[in-house]
N, C-alpha and C positions, 0 to 999 in steps of 0.2 A: 705407767704400765702397771696394772694390778695383777697380782700373782695368785689370786684365789683359785685353787684347782677346781676343775669340773669333774664331777663323779662319773667316770666312764661307765661304771657298772649300771648306772641308771639310764645311760644314753648309749646303748650299744650300737655298733655300726649297722646291724641288721634293722634295728628299729628306725634308725635315721633314714636309711634308704627307703623304707616303706612309708615313712611319714609324709612324703610329698602329697600323696593322695589322701591318706587317713587323717592327717592333722592340719589340713589347709583347705580353704575354699578358693580354688584357683580359677573359678569361672571368670572370664574377662568381663569387666564392668563397662557399661556404656557411659558416654559422656553427656552431661556433666556428672562428675563423681566426687564425693567428698567423704572425709573421715576426720573426726575431732576427738575421739577417745573418751567423751564424757560418759558414755554408757560403759560402766566398768563390768557389766555382765558379758561383754563380748569375749573376753579372755578370762578364763577361770582356772585353767589347768596348765601346768608347765608344758611348753613345747607344743601347744595345741592352738592353732589359729582357725579352726574350723568355723568359729563363730564370727569371723571377720571376713565379709565378702571381698574378694579381690586383693587382699594384702596378706603377705607372709613375711616373717622375720627369719633371718639366717645368721649363723655364727661367723661365717666367712673363714673357716679353717684353712690354713695353708695357702691362702691367696697371695701372701707375701711373707718373706722371711726377714724383712727389715722393720725394725722398730722406728716409728716416726715416718712411715712411708706416706707418699702423696697418694691419696685415694683416686685422684684423677687418672693415675697410671695403672690402676688395678682393674683391668677390663676383662679378665678371663671369665668364662661363663659360670664356673662354680656349679656344675650340674652333677648330681641332683642337689648338692648342697646340704648342710646340716641345719634343719629347722630348729629354731631356738626362740624361746621366750621364758623368762622367769616371771611367773604370774603373781599378782596380788602383793607386790612389794610396796613398802611405805617409806623407806628411809634411803634415798639416793646418796646421802652424805656418807653412809657407812656400808651400804651393800656393795660388795666388791667382786661379785661373779661377773666376768665380762660377757659380752654378747648383746642380746636384746632383752629388755625387761619392761613390764607394765607396772607403772607406779600409781597407786591410789592416793593421789595428792588432792588438795583442794581443787586444783584444775588437773584432772587425770591426764596421763600422757604415756605413750610408748617411747622408750629412749634406747640409745645405743652407747656402748663404751667398749673399747678394746681391752684385751687382757689375755694372758696365757695363750690358749688355742684360738681365741677369738681375734684373729689377726686383722680382719676387715669386716666387722659386722654390718649388716644392712637390712633394710626392709625392701620388699619387692612388690610393685603394683602390677596387676594384670588388667590390661585395658583393651576394649574393643573400640577402635576408632573408625569403624565403617561409616562412610558418609561424612566424616568430620575433617575439617581443615583448620589451620591456625591454632593448633592445640597448645595450651600452656599448662604447666605444672607449677603450683604454688604451695608453699608450706612455711611454717614458722619453726626455726631451730631454737630450742629453749635450753639454756644452761640451767639444769635443775640441781646441780651439785653445789651445796653450800659449805662443803668441807674446806680444809686448808689446801687441798690439792690445787695446782695451778698449771695444768697441762696445756699444750697447744693441740686443739682438737679440730682438725680439718674435716670438712664434709663435702662430698661430691655427689653428682647425679649422673647416672648412665641410662642408656636405653638400647634395646635391640628389637627387631621385628621377629616374631616367632619365639620359640623357646630353646633354640640351640645357637651355639657360636658365641663369639666374643661380643661384649657390649661396646658402645661408643660413648665417650665422655661428652657431657653437655657443659662446655666451659663456662657458660653464663651463669650456671647455678653454683659454681664453686665458692665455698666459704673457707678462707684460710685458717680461721680459728673461731669456732662457735662458742668458746668458753670465755667467761669473764675472769676476773681476778680471784685470788684465794678467798675463801669464806664468803663468796657471793653466789647467789643463784637468781640473778635478776636479768641477765642478758637475753634478749629475744632478737633473733636475726631473721627478718623476712626474706624469703627466697621466692623468686618467680622467674621462670625461663621457658622459652618456646621450644617445643620439640621440632627437630628438622622435618622438612617436607616428607622424607622417607617414612616417617611414622604415621602419616595421614592415611585414612581410608584402608586400614588393615584390620583383619579379624583378631589379631593378637599382637599387642605391643607390651613388652615388659620394661618397666622403669624401676630402677633401684636407687636408693638413697643410702650412702655408705660413709662410714668413718673408718679410721685405722688405729692400730695399737700405738698410742703416743709414747714418747719418752717420758719417764716418770710415772706418777699415778694419774691414770686417765680420769676424765670427768664424764658424767652422764649427760648426754645431749638428747633432749626430747625432739621428736619429729611430730609436729602437731598441726592441726587446722589444714589438712591436706585437701587441696582443691584442684581437680583436673577439669578444665573447661576450654571454651574457645574465646573467653574474654582476654583481651591482650594485656600483657604486663604493663603496669604504669598507666592504666586508664584506657579509655576507648570503648568500654562496655560497662554495663551496670549489673552487678551481682546482688542477689538478695539472700540474706541469712536471718535466722531467728535465734535469739539467745535463750539461755536457761534461767530459771528462777528458783531460788531456795529461800523459803520464808516460813515463819511460824503461822499456824492456822488460827490462833486466837481461841478464846474460851466460849464465844457466842457470836452470833451474827455471821456476816460474810466478810472475808478479807480478799481484796483484789490482788491476784498474782499478775503483774504486768509483764508480758513477754515483749521485749524490744525487737521489732522487725526492722532491719537495717539494710540500706543500700550502700554499695561501695562508692557511689557518687550521686550527686543530686539527679533526680529523674528529669530527663528532658520532656517527658510526656507522662501522663498518669500511669502508675503501676498498680495493677489490680490483682487480687488473690482472694481465695476463700480459705477460711480457717475452721478447723475442726478439732475437737478434743477426743482423746481416747484413753481408756482405762490402762493403768499399770497395776501397781499394788494398791493404789488409791482407786476406788470404784464408785460409780454412780449409785449402784445398789446400796452401798453403805453410807450414802449421802455425804461423801467426802468432798465433792465439788459439784458445780452446776455445769452440765455439758451443753455443747452446741455443735451443730453440723453445718458446714458450708456457709458460714457467716461471712458476708462480703465485706472487704476493706479496700480502701484506695490510699495510695501515697501520692500526693499531689506533686506536680512539677516544682522543682526547687527544694523539696523536702528530702531528707535522707533517713529519717526514723519516725515510726509511729509505734504506739504500744497497743497490744492486743490483750485486754484484761480477761482473766478467768476467775470467777468467784469461787473461793474455797470456803467451806462451811466449818465454822468453829465449834468446838465441843470441849468437854472436860474428860473425855475418855482417854485413859492411858493406852497408847498404842505405839508401834514403831513408826519411824519416818516412812512416808509413802510417796509414790511418784505417779504422775500421769503425763501425757504428752499433748503437745499442740502441734498440728501439722498444717502446712500451707499447700494448697493445690490450686490448679487453674491459674498459674501465675502468668500475667502478661506484662510486657514492658521491661522485664528484667530476667536474668538467668538465676533460677533457684539453686544456689550452691549448697546451702545447709537449711532446708525448709522445715526441720523438725526441732522443737525445743522440749526440754524436759522440765517439768515442774516438780520440785521436791517439797512436800509438806512436812515441815519439821514439827515433831511432837513437842508441844510446850506444856503438856500436862505431866510434868515430872517433878521429882523432889530436887530442888535447887540446893547446891552446896556453895556456901559463900566462899569468895576468894581467900579470905583469911584462914578458913578451915583447910583449904587446899595447900596453902603455904605452910601453915603450922608455925610454931614459935621456935623451931630448931633450924639447923642448916639444911635439912632435907624434909620433903613433904611427908606427913604421916599417911598419905593416901596413894603413895607410889603404886602404879599398876592398876589402879581402879579407874573405871570409866565414870566420869562425873558430868553433871550439867550445871553450868553456872551462868551468871550474867554479869555484864560490866560495860563501862563506857570505853570506846576505842580511843586511846590516848596517843598512839603512834603506830605508823604502818611501815614495815620493812619489806624488802623484796621477797622474803621467805616466811613472813608471819606478821603478827601485830600484837600490841600490848592492850590489855584491858585493865580497868581499875574499877573497883566497887564505887557506887555512889557514896558520898561522904556520910549520908544519913545511915548507911548500912555498915560502917566501920565497927569493929569490936573494941573492947576496952583494953586489950592486951597490946602494949607498945612494941612487943617483939614479933608480932605477926604482920607480914606485908599484906596490903590490900590490892596489890597489882600482880599480874602474871603475864608471861609471854605465851602466845598461842602460835605454835610452829606449824606452818602450812607447807613448808619446803619450797613451793613455787609461790607465785604472786597470790595474795589473798583473794577470796571471792569478791564479787561486786558489792555484796552486802556490807563489806568492811569499809566504812568511811569514817573520817575523824568526827568524833562526837556522837557516833551511833551507839545506841544501846543494843547490844547483841546478846543472843543466847548461844552458848557454845557447849556442845557435847563432845568430850574428848577423853583421851587417856592421860592420866597424870604421870609424868616422866621426870627424871632427873638427868639433865644433859651434861655429859662430860666429853669434851672433844677427844677423838681417838688419838690425836697427836700429843695430847697432854693428859694422860689418864689420872694424874694426881691433882689436877685442877679441882677445886671445890665445885660441887654440882650446881647447876642452875635449874630451878623448877620450871617446867614447861607443860603445856597442854598440847598433845600430839594427836595426829589423825583426826582433826576436828570436823564436825559438822556445824555450820554457822548459820543462824537465822537472825535477820534484822528485826528488832522490836520497835525501834523509833529512831529518829535522826534529830540533829540540831541540839543535842544536850550540851550543857556547859561542861568543859573539862574540869576534873577535880583540881582543887587548889594545890599547887606544888608544895612539897615539904622542903623547907630550907635546910641545907646541909651546912654545918659549921665546923670549925676546928675541933670542937668538943666531940663531934661524931667521927673525926679522923685523927685521933691522937697518934703520934709517932710510935707510941708504945703499944698500939693495938695489934689486931690480927688482920690478915688479908680477907677475912670474912666479916669485918666489923660493921658493914652496912647491910647485912643480910635482911634486917627488919624492913628495909626500904626497897628490896629487890623488886623490879618491875613497876614501881610507882613513879609518878611524876615528881621530880625533885627540882630544886633550884640551888644554885651555888653563888656565893658572893664573888666579887672580882677574883678571878683565878690567875695566878702567875704561871706562865708556861715554863716548864723545866726541861722539856724535850720537844723538838720541833716536829712539824707535820711529816709523817712518813710518806713514802711513795713507791712506785714500781718503776724500775730503771729499764729503758730500752738501750741496751749496750751498743748495738750497731750504729744507732743514731746519737748516742751520748745524750739522751734526753730522759726525762722522767715525767710520770703522771702522778698526781696527788691521790692519796687514799683518804685524806681528810682527817687522819687520826693524829692527835697530839696528846701530851700529858702535862698536867699542871698540879699545883698545890695551892692551898688556901693560906694567904699571909696571916700571921707572920711566920708560918712554917717555912723553913729554909729548903734549899735544893737538896734532894735526896741523893746520897752516894751509896754505891755498892759497899757492903761491909763484909767482914770475914765470915766464912762458914758456908754450910750447905743451905740452900734457899728454903724458905718456909714451905711446909707440907711435904717436902721430900725426905724420906728416911735415908739412912746410910745405904749404899748399894748392897744388894743381896750378897751374902757370903763374905762381907768385908770384915766382920767381927768387931767393928767399932760401934760406939754409941754416941748419942748427942744428949748432954755433954759427956765427955770432955771435948769431942769434936764440936767446934762452934756452930751456931745457928744464925743464918742471915734471915732477918724477919721479913724481907721482901719490901720494906718501906711502905707500909699500908696507908701512909698519909697521901699517897699519889691518887689522883683522879684522872682517868682516861676520858678523852672526848673524841667521839666519832662524828665529825661535823655533818657528814652526809649519810649517817647511819639510818635515817628515816627517809622514805621516798620523798624526793623533792627538796631535800636539804642541800644547801649550797656548800661546796668544798671550801674549807678555810685553810689557808697556808700561813703558818706563823713560825717565827723564830723564838728561840729561848729568850725569856725576859719579857715577852709581850704580856699585856694584861687583857684578859677576856672577860667582858661583863655581859650580863643578861642571859646566862646559861639556864635554860629551862627545858626539861624533857624527861622521858622515861629513863630509869636507871637499869642498865644492862650489866652483864659481867662477862669479860673476855680477857684472856691472857693473864689470869689471876689478878685482875684489876677491875674495880668498879668503873663503869663507863656510862657517861651521860650522852644521850642521843638528842641533840638540840631540836626543838620544835622548828620545822621548816618555815612556818608562818612568821616567826619572830626570831630570826637567827641572831646569835650573839655578836657583840661589837668588839673589834680588836684594836688595840692601841700599842704602839711602841714595839720593842723587840731589839735584839742585839744587832750591832753592826760588826763587820770583820775587824779584828784587832791586829796590831803589828808588834813584834817583839822590839825590845829596846836596842839601840845601836851599840855595838861593842866599842870599847875604848881601844886606843892604840896598843894597850898592854894585853889585850885579850885576843884569842882566836876562838872560833865557834865551830861546833860540830852539831849537825842536825840529823833528825830522823823523820822521814816522811813516808807514810803508807799512801801510795798514789791510787789505791783501789782499782785493781784490775786494769792496768794501763796497757791496753792492746793497740795494735796498729791496723793498717788496711790490708795486710797480706794474709791470705788464707793458708796457714801452715798445715801440711798433710798429716802430721803426727799428733796433733792435738785438736780437740773440738772446741776451739776458742771462738768468741765473737769476732767478726770481721767488721771493722768500723768503716763507715763511708769516709771519703776524703774530708768532707766538711766536718764530720764528727771528730775525726782525729785532729784536725786543725783547731777545733774548739777546745779540745782537751789540752793540747799543747799550749794554747793561749792562756787557759786558766792556770795551768801549772807554772807557766812563766810569770804571770802576775803574782802568784803566791810567793814564789821564791825570790823574785826581785823586790816586790813592794811590801811584803809582809814578813818574810824571813830575813831580809836584808843581806842577801847573797852570802849564806854561810860558807866557811872555808871548805868544809867537808860535809857532804850530805849522804847519809845512808838511805837509799831508796828501797821501798818494799812494793812487791806486786807489779813488777814491770815485765813485759813479755820477753824481751830479748835485748841484746846489745844494740841492734839497729834502732830499735824504738828509743832506747835511752840516749843514743847519739843524736837522734832527731830532737829530743827534748833539750839536750845541751846546746845544739845549734840554734834552737829557737830562743832560748834564754839569752844567749850571747848576742844574737842579732837584735832582739827586742831591746836589750840594754843600750846598744849603740843607737838604735832608732829613737830612743827616748832620752838621749843625752845622759845616760848613766854609764859609770865605768864598766868596761867590758870585762866580765869575770873570767872569760876564756875557760869555761868549764870543760873538763874532759870526762869521758864516760868509761866506767869499768863495770863489766858484768860477765859472769861465767854461768852458763846454763846449768840448772840444777836438775832435780828429779821429779818436780811437781807435774802430775798428770794433766793439770789444767794449764800448764805453760807459764806460770808466774815465777819470777826470780827476784833475788836481791842484788843490789849493785851500789855503785858510788858515783856521785858527781863531785869532782875535785876542782877547786879554783886554781888555775895556773896563770892568772894574769901576773905580769912581772911587778915586783915590789921595788926593785932597784936594778937597773941594767937589764940583764937577761935572767935574773934570779926569779923563779916563779913564787907566788905566794905559798904553794904547796908543791913540794917535790915528792913524787911517787917513787918509792924504792921497790915495792913489790905489791902485787895483789894476788892472793892465794885463796883458793876454795878449800875449806876444811871439812874433813869427815864425810865426804860425798859418798863413799862406798861402805860406810859403817852399816852393819847388819842389825836388824831387830829380829830376835828369835821368838817365835810363837811357842805356846805350850806343846804343840804337836811336833816340835823341832824344825818345822819349816821356817824359812827366813825370808825377809824382805828388807829393802833399803829403809834405814831409820830416818834419815833426814830428807824430807821432801824438798826443802829449800835450804841447802847446806850453808853454813856460815861462810861469809866472804870477809877475808882479813886484808886490811890495808895497812901497809908499813909506809909511813910518810914522815917528811920533815915539814914543819910549818916555819916559814921564813919571815923575818922582819926587815924593814928597810935599813936598819942599822947594822945588818950583817948577822944578827943573832938568829939562832935556829932552835927549834924544839922538836924532838923526835917523838912520835906517837903511833901507837897501834890502835886502829879502830876496827871493830868487828860488827858487821851488820847482820841481823838475825831476823828470822820469821818462823816462829815455832808453831807447832800444830794447834789448831783452833780448839775451842771448847765444844764445838758441835758434836753431839752424841756422847758427851762425857758421862751422862747418867742414863744412857739407853739400856733398858732391861731386856731388849729383844735377844733371842738366842745368838750367841757368837759363832765365829768360824775359827778354823785352825786351832782348835782346842780351847779357845776362850769361852768361859761360861756365859758371858753376855757381850753384846757389842760395846757397851760402855766400859767393860773391864779392859778391852783392848785399847780403847782410846786413852784411858787413864794410864795404862802401862806405857803407851808410846809417848805420852806427854812427859811422864817422869823420865823415861829413857833419854829423850831429847835434852831435857834440862840437865841430867847427869852427864851427858856427852859434852855439853857446852861447859859445864863446871870442870870436868876433867881437862878439857882443852885449855881453859884459863889457868888451872893449877899447874899443868905441865909447863906452860910458858913462864909462870911466876917462879917455878922451881928452877927452870933453866936460866932465867935472868931476873932476879928479884928487883932490878931497877927498870924493867920495861914498863913504860907508861901505857896502860891498857884502858880502852874505853869500849864498852858494849852499847850498841844502840839497836833499835828496830822495834818491830811489833812482836812482842813476846807472847801475845794472847794469854796473858796471865796478870793477876792483880799483884800489888805490892805486898799483899798479905795472903794468908792461907785461905783458900776457898773451901777447905774441908775435904777435898778429894785428892788434890795433888798441889803441893806448895812449890811451884816451879821457880818463882823468883827467890824464895828462901834457899832452895837448892843451889841455884846459880850463884847467889851472893855468899854462900857459905854459912847461912843462918837457917838451917832447916828446922821445920816444925817438929816438936816431939812426936814420937810414933803413935801415941794414944790420942793425938788431936787431929789426925789426918788419915784418910783411907790408905793412901800409898805414901809412906814416909821414905826419906832418903837419908843417907849418912852425911856427915859433914865432910865435904869433898874439897873445900877451898879454904886455904889459910896462907896469908891473912885474908880476911873477909873483904868482899867488895862493898862499895857504898852506892846506894841508889839515890841519885840526885833528884829528889822529888820537889816539885814546886810547893809553894805554900798550900795549906790544907784546902782553902776555898778554890784553888785553881788546880787541884789534883785530879784531873781527868783528861783523857784524850779521846773518849768515845762515850756514847750514850746508848744504853740498851734497856728497853722497856721503861724509860724514864729514869733509870739509875745511872748517874754519872760514874765513870770508872776509868782507871788508867790501864791501858794495854801497851802503850808505847813508852819505853823507859830508856834512861841513860844511866849505866852503871860504870863506876871507875874503880880501879884497884888502889891499894895503899900507896904505891909508888907514884901514881898520877896525883893523888891528893897531896903528897909531900912536895911534888915538883911544881905544883900550881897553887894559886890562891884565889879566893873569892869565887869559888865554883858555884854556879847557879844554873837553873833551867827555867825557860819560859815557853809557853805555848802561844802560837798564833792561832786565834779562834777563827777558823775558816770552814770547818766541816761539821762537827758534832752538834752545833747549836743552830744549824740552818736547815730550812725545809728541803726535802729532796728535790723539789722543783727548782730550787736555786741552781741546780745543775744545768738548767736550760739556758741560762744567761752566760754566754761566753765572754762577756766584757768584764766580769768580776771573778774573783778567785774562789768565792764561796762554793762549797759542795762539789769541788772536784773529787773529794773523797769524803767518806763518813768518819775519818780520823782527823784529829788536829795534829799538825806537825809540832815537834818539840825542838828547841834550840838550847844547847849547853854552852856556857861561857867559861873559859879557862884563862886566868890571868897568869902571865909568865913574867918573872922578875926581870929577866934580861930584855924584855920588850918595853923600853922606856915610854913614858907618857908623851913627853914633849918632843915629837919628831914630825917632820913634814908628812903630809898625807901620802898614801901609797900612789906611786905614779903608774900610769898605764902606758907602756912603751909600745 
C-alpha cells in the first residue's frame, strides 16, 4: 500500500465529473480490437485519455474500504468514476502515486497500482459487439516494478452490458498475484477469457480490468497487448500481428528494417495480405526510407512468421530519431489483431561518449544527468535491462575507469538486445541508489534508453580475473568500483552463506532466489564485528562520532552471486562450505555487495557443502540447557485476533517432523529447551507429543517432554516457552522437576516522549524454576529464563517518528535499550534477593556479544555496559556480580547469517552463582539452519532449515552427579 497523496487541488470533483466526456474517447470499438501502448503519443497529459480510442483508466476511489480486497468481489458500477492517468512516467520502481500510469519504458505500457484513494484502480474498454459471438478478451499482465516491494497484486476482469449498473466478474480471467518477487520486474502473466453469451451482439459492452490496494507497498502491474476478438482462447483460430523495429540507419546505402509478421499458429491455408508504408516523422520527401503501397505477401501453410523489409536510407545528417509505419490490409486466412508496426530510425550520426568516460574514475559518473550516446557489446541480459561493455580495443589506459555499464530498461529489453550484439544506446546517465537503502553506494546506469542494433555475433570481452588482491579484508565496500558492469571471473569461491529463498509459510516450503555469498580462499569466513556498519553515519541527533563509536567495515571481502540474475541463468542452491568454480559474468552491485551474475551459457560448477552437525553427548555428570528459535512455528488453526499464516495439515506435520529430528538426533534430547517463536501452548504441546512418540517409534528413550508457554504481547502471535524432559531417572523421579513457570514483566510500560505509553515487552521473559535430578538421588536447582528481545529491524531508520520520537529508528533503539535494562533489572533483583540462585538466560536476544554502536544490549544484560562515548544509547551498570556469556570457540561463534556475515544472536548467559555451582561449562551449536539453503526447508525428512537460526546447547557439570552410574532408566 503506497501512501503518496494525490493533490486534490489539481483534481477537483467538478473536473472529475466533467472528465468522462472531455478526457476520454468512449466510442465503442468494433471487434477485432487491440491496443499495445507502443505509441507513446496516445497519452501525453495527466488524466487525459482522449487519444486512446475505446479505453479509459479510473482511480477506483471508495470502491472498497478493505486493504488487500479481492477485486473479483468489487463489482459496483463506479459511475461516473474518477478518470486517472499519470502520463509520461519513466520509473515504476520509485513512482508511488497510486492509480493508473503510462510508463515510457523500452516496452511502453499502461499500469495499475493501488494506494491511498486508489482503492481499486482499473482500465475500462468500450466495445461494440454487434453481430459478434464467441468474444474473447486477451491481455498480458506485466510486473514492471523492480523495487524491493513484494506485494500480492490480484487482477480481475468484469463486464456489463450498457453503461449503468453493477458489473459481473469473469472468473476465468482472475490472477491471484500478478507480481513477482522483490527486486524483479520479469513476470508476464497471459490472460485470456471468453465473455459470457450475454455480451454478444450488443451495441455497448464495457469490460474493465482491475486490481486493488494491496497490503504493504503495492507493485505496478502493466496491462498490455490487449486483444478483443472471436479467436478462441488456447487455439482454434489464427491471429496475425506485426512487430516493431528499432534500428540505426547507417551512414550510406540502404538498411533493411525487417518487420516480423507473425501468426498465432501455423496457417492451415495460405494467409495473404498487402503491406503499405506511411510517413511519420520520417518522410519520403526527406528521403528517409523507400516507400511502397499494397505490396502483396503470402504466409504459406505451416509457416508462422515472415519478414516484410523496408529499406531505410543511410546518411550522415545529424537529426533526431524518426518513425514511420508499416500497415497490413486485405488480410485473408487470419484475423488481423495488430496489423500496424512502427519503424524507429535511430540517429547514428552523433558524437559517441566512450563507456569509460561515462563511468569516470571515481565512485560516481562525472556525466550524471547528461543524455549520452555510446556503443558496446551486450554481455548480459536481465529482466529489466542489460549490460554493455566496450570493445577491448577501445579501452582507455586508466585502470580506475570501468569499461562496462548497466542499461536500465525497467521492463524486458527490446528485441535488438541479444548477447554479443554491438548496440548503440542513447540514454540519461544516472546513479542508482535503492530507495530502501539510501546510504548504499550508487551504481552508474543508463536510463530511459533508445537502443539500436549495429551488428550481432561479436565475441564477448575477455573477463577480468578477480583475486584476493582485489578483495582485501582491509578494503572498502566500494573497492571493485573500477570493474563495475564489466565481465569478470573469479577463482574457486568458497560459499560462506547459503542460497536465499522466499518462504511460503502456509505450505512450509520455499523457492530459491539463487543468491549466495562467498569468499576467495585463503580468506576466511567473515563475521559481524563491533560498530555501526560501513557508510552509515551515527543517527541524526545522537551527538556521537565515529570514532570513538566503533565502525564495522561490512566485510568487503565478500562476493555475492546471483545465479539466475541473467535471463536464462539456472538457479543454484548451495550450502556453506561448497566450492563454486567457473564463475564468469557481469559485475553488479546490490545490498552493498559486489555481485557476479553468471553467464547462463556456462554456469558455474558446485562441489561439496556442509552437512548437518550434532552436538556432543553429555556425560552422566552433566545436564543440558538448550535454546532454539523455531522460526514462526504456527499451527493449522486460524486465530481471530492475529493475522498469522495458517498452515496446511501436511505443512504442520512436516514442521513437526523436522523439529523432532533436530531435537532428537542433533541436540540429543536436552533436559531443558527454551523455545522461541512458537504460536501458542497447543502448538508446543503438539511438538512435545511428536518428539515423544517419534522417540519411542525409533527405539530411543522417551524423553516425556512437557510443554510450558504463557501468551505474550506480540501482535504477530509468537511466544517463548519451554520443553522440559520429565522421563523418570529412578522410580518416579523425573529428570526435571518443574517447581514454577512464571511470565515476567508482561505489563511493564514503555513511555514515549509525548508521555503516551505502550507495553514494553512484546515477548515477555518466561522463567522456569526447576530441579534437575540424577539417578543417585542428587538434585540441582536452576532458574532458566527464556527471552526474545526486539529485533534490529528499523534500528537506523531516519524516517519521521511518531509519539514524539524524532525518527522511527530512535524509537527502536530506545525500546531495545529499555528491554535490555528491564531484563538486567530482573536478574539483579533476583541476585539481590538470593545471591545463591543459579540463573541461566537463554533465547534469541537479537543482539551481538559486542557493541553494535547503537545499543549494547548484551553488555547491559551482562553488567558490562559499553562506555557512553562509544555507543549511541548507553546504559548504566545494572548487574553486579556480572553475568558470563558462554560463547563457543571463535570459529563457531555464530547462530545466524545475515548478508554473508556470520553472527551470534542466540546466547546462553549465567550468573556467578551458577559458575561456582557447576564446572566445565561450555556451549555447542548444532548446525541445522544458518548454513543451509532456504530450499532445504522443503525436505521434511531432514532437520535442516526448519529455522534460519542454529540451536545452541549449554553443558553444566555438577559435582554431585557422579560419572560411573547406570544409565537413566525409562520407567
